N, C-alpha and C positions, 0 to 999 in steps of 0.2 A: 449493456448487452450480455447475452448469456455466455457462460464459460464454455468454449468450444471443446475443452478437454472432458467435460462432464459426460458421463455415460449412463444411459438408462439401465435399470436393473434387468437381469436376464434369468428368470427362474429355470430350474431344471425341467426338462420335458419327460413325461412318462407316456409314450405313445400307446394309445388304446384303439384297436381296430374294431370297427363295427360295420357289418354288411346288412343292408336292408334294401329290398327291392333291387338287388344286384348292384347297389351303389356302395362304394367303399368310402367311409369317412374315418379320419384319424383324429382323435381327441387327445391332445397331449397334456391337458391341464384339468382333467376331471378330479385329480387328487386335491384340488383347491377346496373341494366340498368338506374335507376333514378339518373342521374348525379347531380341533384339539391338536392338530399337527403344528409344532413350533415353526416348521419351515414355511407354512402358509403365512403366519404372522410376520416372519422375518421378511418375506417378499413384500407384504403390504407396507411394512415400515420402510422398506427400501424405496417403494414407489412414492410414499409420502415425502421422504427425504429428497428424492429426485425432483418432485414437483416444487418443493420449497426452494431448492437450489436453482432450478431452471427458471424460476420466476423472481429471483432476488431483485432484478432490475425494476420490478413492478411495485416494490414495497411502498414507495412514496405515493404512487398513483392509487394503490389500494387504500392506504391510510387516508388519502384525500376523499375518496369515495365513501369510506366508512363514516367519516365526519359528516359528509353531506347527508347520508341516509339517516344517521342518528339525529341530525338537526331537523329532519322533516317528520319526526314522529308525531302523529296526530295529538292534538290537545283540545281542551274545551269541554271537559266533563265526561260523564259516562252516559251510554245510551239509556233510554227509558226502561223502566221496570216492566216485567211481564206479570200478568195476573193469573193465579190459580186459586180458585175458591176465595177465601176471605183474606188472602195475603197477596202482596206484590213482592216479587223477588228481583234483586238487582246485584250488580257487582261493584266492588270498591277496591281500587288499587292503591295500597299504601306505599309511601316512599320507602325504598330500601327493601321491598319485598319482591320476589321474583314473579309471583302470580297474583292476580286479583282474587279476592275472597267473595263468596256469595253471602248476601244478607237478605233479610226480609222485614217487612213492617205490615201491620194490619191495614186494610183499606179504610177502616173507620178512624185511623189515627192511633198513635201510641209509639212506644219506643221500638227501635230496631233491634234485631238479634241476628247474630251470626249463624249461618247455616252450614257452611263448608269453607274451610281454609286449606287450599291445596298445599300451602307452604309447609304444613306440618306432616304431610304424607312422606314417609321415608322414600328417598330416591327422587322426589320432585325437585330437589335442588339441582339435579343433573338434567332431567327431562320430565315433562309433564304434558299429557294431553287428556282433555276431558272427553269421555264417551257420551254419557247421558247425565242429565240433571232433571229429575222428574218428581215434583211434589205430588202427594195424593190429594184428593179433593178437599179434605178437611184440614190439611196441613200438618197432621200428626207425624207422618212419615215422609222422608225424601229418599228416593232411590238415586244413586249416582254411581258412575263407573269411571275408571281412569286407567291410563297406561303410563308407567314411569320408566319404561325401557325404550320404546320406539318401535316395538314389534307388532303393535296394534292388537295385542292380547289384553282385553279390558277386564279388569276385576270389578265385579258388581258388589255394592254394599247398600244397605238400607239403614238410615239413621232415624232414631226416635227423637223428635224435637222436644218432647217433654223432659227427656233426660240428657239429651245431647250425645248419647252413645249410639254406636252402630250395633243394631240388634240382629243383623244378619249379614254375613259375608260368605260367599261360597264360590260361585262360578268365576273362573278366570278367562272364560271365552264367551262372555255375554255380549249381546249386540243390542237390539232394540227392546224397549220395555213399554208396558201399558198397564195402568192401574185399573182395577175394577171399581165400580161405584161404592162398594162397601169400605174402601180405604184400607183393607187389610189383606187383600189378594193382589199379588203382582204377577203379571205374565211377562216372561222375557224369552227371547230366542237365544239359542246356544249353538255355537259353531262345532263342526266336526272336530274330532281329535286330530292332532298333527298340524301341518302347516296351512291347510286349506281354510281360508276365511269364508266358509260356507255354512250358513245356519241350516241345520236339519231337524232341530227339535224346538218345540214350544214347551216351556216349563211353567207350571202353576205353582206359585209360592204362597203359602199361608204364613203371614208375618207373625200372627199370634202364637202359632205352634212351632214355627221354624221348619215345617215339613214342606218339601218340594216334591213334585211328581211330574213326569212327562205327560203332557196333555195331548201332544201331537208329534208324530215322527214321520219325516219324509224319507222314504226308502230309495227313491230315484235320485241317483247321484248327480244327475243333470239339473236338478231343481233345488231351490232353497226356500225358506219360509221367512216371513216378516210379520210382525204383529203391530197393530196400531189401534187407537181409539178414534171413533168418528168425531168430526168437528162438533157435533151436537153433544157428545159425551154419552149418548144413549146406547151405543153399540161398540163392540170390539170386533175388529176384522183380522182375520188371518189370511195373508196372501201367499199363495204358492206360485212361484214363477221361475223362469229360466235363470240359472246361475249366471249373473250378469258380470260379476267381477268389479262392480262399482264400489270403490272404497268410501264414497261420499254418501252412500245410502239414500238416494233420492226416494222419498216416500211415495211419489206419484207414479212410480213405475207400474206398468201394466202386469196383471197376474193371469196365469193360465187357469187358476182355480181360486175361489174365494169362499171362506167359511165365516160365519158370524155368530155372535153370542151377545144377548142383552147384557149391558154393562152391570146391571143390578142383579144378575144371576150368575155370580162368579163360579159357582159349583155346578152350573147347568151343562147341558149337552150342546156342543157346537153343531151348527147347521150349515150344510154345504149349499150355497146359493148359486155358484157358478162351477160347472164341472170342467175338468181339463180336457175331456174328450171333445168339447165343442171347438177346440182349436182356435180360440180367440184370446186376445189380450184385453183384460178388463180391469179398470180401477173403480172400486165401489165407494160410495158415500151414502149418508143418511140425511134426509130432509123431510121433516113432517111425517106424513104417513107413507112415505115412499123411500125406496132405494134409488140412488142415481148411479148409472153405469157409464163411464167413458169407455167406449168399445170400438174396436177396429173392424167390425163386421162389414162395414160399407166401404172401407178403404183405409189406407195406412195413416191418414192424418186424423182419424178418429171422429166420432160423433158422440153426442150425449143423449142418453135415454133415461126415462124413469119408469119404475114398475112398483106395484103394490108390495108391501113388505111380506104379505102372506103368500103372494104368488109372483116371485121375481123372474119366472121363466121368460124366455125370449118372446113367447106368444103374447105376453102381457106388456111388452115394451111400448112406451109412447115417446116419440122423438121430441127432444127439447132443443137441441142444436144439431143441424144436419152436418154430414161430412162435406168438407169443402177442400177441393184439391189445392195444395199449396199453403193451406192455413192449418198449422198444427195446433190441436187442442192439447196443451201441455199439462195444465193443472186445473182442478176444480176446488173451490173453497166455499164452504157453506156457513152462512150466518142464519140467525133465526128467521129473518124476513128477506134475506137477500142471498143470491147465488152469484159468486164472482169466479170468472174463468180467466186464466192466463193463456193467451193464445199468441201465436207468432206467425207472421206472414213474411217469408224471406228471413232477413235478419232482424226484423222489426217486431218487438213484443208490444202487447197491449193488454190492459185489464178491462174487462167488460162485466158490468153487473146486470142482473135481472131480478125482478121481483117474483113473487109466488105465482103470478100468472104468466111468467115468461117474458114480460115486457122489458126491453132493454132500457136501462137507465144510464148510469155513469159509464163513460169510456175514457180511460186514461192512456194516452199515447205519449211516451217520452220523446222529447225533442232531441234525439241523439241518432247518429248514423247507425250505431250498434251499441248495445249496453247490456248490463246485468240488471234484471228486474225480478224482485222476490217479494213474496207475500208473507206477512207475519213476522214475529219476533223469534229469533233463534238464540239458544244459549251458547251456540258455537261449538257444541260437542261433535265428535266424529260420527257418533251413532244417534245424534239428535235430529229432530225435525222441527221446523218452525211452527209456531202456534199463534192463534188469535182468539179473541173473546167472542164466543158464539152469540150471546145475548147482547148484541151491540150493533149499531149501524156505522161504526167507525172502522174503516179498512186501513190497516197499517201495512205499509209496503216500503221497500228500500230500492234505491236506484243508484247505480254507479257506472262509470265509464272511464275511458282513457283520460279524459280531462275533467270529469266531475267526481270530486271526492264523495265517498259514501254518504248518502243522505237518507234519513228515515222520515217518512211522510205519514200523515194521518189524513185520510179522505172521508168526509161525511157523505155517506151514500144517499142520505135524504136531501141534504142541502146542496150536494154536489160541489163542495169546497174542500180545498186541501190546506193543511198547515204543516210546517216543518217541525218535527219533534226533536231531531238531532242531526247535526251535520259535522262531519269530521273537519277540523280546522288544521290545515297543514302549514306550519310556519314557513313564511317566505314564498309560498306558492301563489303564482298569478296565472289563472287559467287562460287569460287573454294571450299569453305568450305561445300557446300551443293550439294545434288544430288536429282534429280527428276526422277521418273520412273512411269511406268504403270504396276500394278500387276493385274493379272486375277485370279478370284476365281470362283468356280462352285456353281451356285444356286441349290436349292433343285430339280429343274426340269431339271438340266443338262446344262442350259444356262450359258455361261461365262459372268461374270459381271466385267467390268473394274473399277479399282480404281487408280486415279491419286494421287501419294504420293510424299512427299518431306521430307527430313531429313538431318541432318548433316552427313558428310561422316564418322566422327569418332564416330557416335552413336553406343552404345552397342546394339546388337541384341540377343534375343528379348528385346523389351522395350515398354514403354507406347506410345499410339497413340490416337490422337483426330481425329475422323472421322466426316466429315460434309456431310449432305445430303439435297436434296430438293425433287426431284422425283415426281413432279406434273405438270399437265396442258401441258405436252410436252415441258416444259421450259428447256433449256440447261444451264448447269453451267460448265464453263471452268476455268482452273487455270489461275490466273493473279497475278501481283505483287502489284500494287498500289491500284487497284480498289476494291470496294465492290463486293462480300462479302469475298474474300480471304484475303485482307489486310495483305500481307506478311510483310509489314513494321512493323506491330504489331506482327504478328505470329512468327517472328524471335526470339522473347523472349521465345516462347515455344520450338522452335527447339534448341536454344542455351542451354536449360536445359534438353536436351536429349529426348524430346517428338517429335515424328513424326506427321505430319499433312497430311490428305488426303481428297479428294472429292470422294465419292462413287457414281458412275454413275448408280444408280438403275433404273430399269424400272419404267415407269411413267413420267420420264423426256424425253427430246427429243434428247439426245446426239447421239444416233444411228439411228435417223430418226423417222418418224411417227410410224412405227411398234413397236418401243421401248416404245413409249407412250401408244399405244393402248393395249399393253400386260399387263398394270396395270391400267385399268380403270374399273369403275363400279364393277361388281361382281368378278373382278380380282385385286382389289386394294390392297389386302393383299400381293400381289407379291412384292410391294414396300417394305413392312416391312420384308418379308422373304429374299429379296435380301440383305438388310442391315445386317440382322443376318448372312447370308452366308458370307458377306464381313468380318465381325468381326471374325467369326470362321476360315475362310480361311487364314487370316493374322496370326492367332495363329498357325495354322497347318503348315504354310510356315516359321515359325520362325521369323516373323517380329514383332509380338505383343505378349505381355505377356497375359496370360489368365485373370488376374485380373487388367489389365492396359489399358482398352479401354473406352474412353469417347466419346459419340455420341452427336452431336449438329446439330441444324437446326433452321431456322427462318421462320416465317409465316407458310405457308403450310408445310414447312420442319420441323418446330417446332412441328406441329401435328404429323408428321411422326415419330419423335424420341420419343414422348410421347407414341404413339400407339405401337411402336416397343419395348420399354422398358417394357410395360405392358405384351407383349407377351413372352419376355425372360428377366426378371429382373435379373437373375443370371449372365447374360453375360456381363453386362456393369457396369463399376466402377461408372459412374456418367452420368447425362444427362443435357445438356444445351439447353433450349428451349426459343429462343428469339421470342417475340411477337407471340406466337404459336396459330394456329388455333386449339383450344383445345375442341371446342364444335360444331363439324361438323353437327350433327343432328339439333340442334336448329338454327344454321345459315341457313341451307337449308329450315327449316320450315317457316322462315320469309323472304319473297321475297324482302322486303325493304332493307335487309342487303347488304353491298357493293358487295359481290361476290356470292350471293345465287344461282343465275342461273348458273354461271360457275361451282359451286361446285356440283350442281345436275348432270351436264354432266360428271364431273370427278368421283364422288363417287357413284352416284346413286340417285334416287328420293325417298325420304322417304314416299311419298304418295302412293307408290307401295309396297305392303306387303313384297314380297321377297327381294326387294332392301332395304327396311327398316331393315329387319332382319339382312342382311349381314352388313350393315353400323353400326347398333347398336352393333354388336359384337366387333367392334374395336374403336368406338367413344371414345376418351380419357376421356371425362367428364362422360359419362354414364357407362364406364367400370370400374370405381373406386369402390373398395370394401375393406372391412377390412381384408379379407383373401388373399389379393394379395399385399404383400409388394413390394415397388418400390425402385429403386436405389436413392441415393441422387440426388436432382434435383434443378437446377437453372432455374427460370422463370422470364421474364420481360415483361413489357407492357408500352405503352405511352398513356397519357391522351388524346392526340389529334390525335392519329393514325386514319387515314382514311380508312385503309384496314382491320386490325384486331382491332375491337373496344376494348377500355380499359377493359371493364367488361368481355370480353371473357376469357382471361387468369386469371383474378382475381377470377372468379367464379370457375374455375378449381382448383385453389389453395385452396379456401375456402372449396370446396367439399372434396378435398383430405385430408385436415386437419381434417375434421369432421369424416373421416372414421376410424381413429385410436385414441386410448386413449391419446397418448402423443402428438397429433396434428402434427406428422411428423416433428420433429425439424430439420431434414436434408434437408427439403424443404425451399429454399430461394427465396423470391419474391421481385422484385423491380419495382416500378411504376415511370416512368420518367414523370416529370411535364413539361418539355420543349422538343420539338422535336417531330418527327413523327415515321413512321414505321421503318425507317433506323437509327434512333437515332439522336443525336445532329448534327447540321450542321457545327458548328465551335466552337472554344474556348476550354477550358480545358475539357469540357464534352466529347469530341470525344475520347481522349486518356483514360479518366477515365472509360468510359463504357467498352472499350475493355480490359483494364488492370484488372478491377474487375472480369470480366468473366474468364480471363486467370488465375488470382491468385486463384480464387475459384476452377477451374479445377485442377490446380497444387496441391492444398491442398488436394483434393480428391485422386489424384493419389499417393501421398506420404504417405497416411494413411495406 
């Protein structure tokens, strides 16, 4: 049991009055922003100390869960290599090394050679995240980027494989890259100075001379740029689109404007093929003598059209796939003789191939209630995109769900047959012990909200449930086994103790298409919170959850969602887990220099507009705190070097919440990570410890 004499820390208050739209707010902890202030670090140390002491009774349970997590680490070799030019590239993890190294071998056979060993990069012993890993066509040069802090500022380098030396290193705010066909020209996007992770420049780099120049600059601060090479390799595309705030860099995001350049004309002039004045969102690809456009002109679920390369204007469009209500056309992937689309109807994804005449061939429909389905091979970098071999009839895709460990498949589009290339082997895991399902609940306005759930087959009903949520920016969250943020290799420790786990696909996310997102934006954002409430109540009504056994959790913007929802219905939830939460939405939006301020204005509303300010103010987690509104036990964490939610944002929420009650809210636990970034530790014991701590804490709350 906890020590009743233990007292949470209480930092000094420095009240700061602000009046906006005749509304008075008092911010007592803005001084936390000063990272160089020793009092800030003293407070954070005090919170870490309190968290450690307040959870001493969980040490044995945490150690038990850590052992379980470490015992489930996937085994069974490395995933297949990916091909670029005359080489195939693969990773090899040597025992005793923190990170796997990149190697390559010629497709025609021969010895392997090491390309990149992250373990020798200074700082990688503490934290390491790959940004991009991009060989050029002939294999002479490899562009790669990395972050060794956790702040998502990626340093870009180019390595000469003939000498093994880095021949260029310069930008420390590089994002996406694309090689021209000549093999010596690299295009990359660069982020704005300061905290904002928003690319506004396209840089052309000549490797032979080391000279770089700005090829494109976006002046509109509400837009950003991305660069990519077509699946065929024949064209380079520059996409200009709304600043989305997506840290995962989904390459198939629609653009307001598209420019193109033949890949074999690196020094040529970029041509604009889609103008932003059209008011459409378009994703462009190249196939044969045509450009393909996924476009939303006929409706929000998109259709696919083709147009001649010489005249890609809308008057020349020929429809390939019509707009279908409720069927989201998510991605298009081009092969030499096949076109593959990833589309989703409800929560159910499918891959559909067509030949050059548009005739439907293969259709791959996973036998899962909901799952993650991806096309191509990815290097796993934060700024990387999956790739596939263009001159091939072999479609490589991966599938993963709550009960299906990640599997990499290869499907022959001619013979219509699949083989398994690689499947994660989880020691001791028996999928027959678990069952996944989708449960529908009714929201307060009558709309059906889906919940992806997983539990042991022998679980007693009703029972405790942990519900995770995101519900912002139109970002979709799908069940997966190994990947963040589901981490079923860790969450099995919850399931094996009788706790069910679920993703609530609330409005505000993008799981059911753009209308699902738009239904909870701006002055409708509360819909995200009421959907989560409806999910919890619905699971109780359907006999799945106990009335006092629901924990809600979320990270980043999802952390802000669970804090706001708990404030709305504190009686409904046993506990709240808020990882790196966006806990001070108003103040974030008021400061345009913050990483996602502009994105958040589009999502939540603009506080400079009186009515939008008032609505946002009503649920802002930080400014909604009060002494007469008791909240459930809450776990909060943050990271000193987080580049998305800055460390002081969750810290000031915790300090303000403690100041609201006389006992300083002892059931509020706050941990500040000193190593790692937004998603936690990159490697080592800290990975399992972070997850085990949260689960042990949640289990403790559920059994009280």
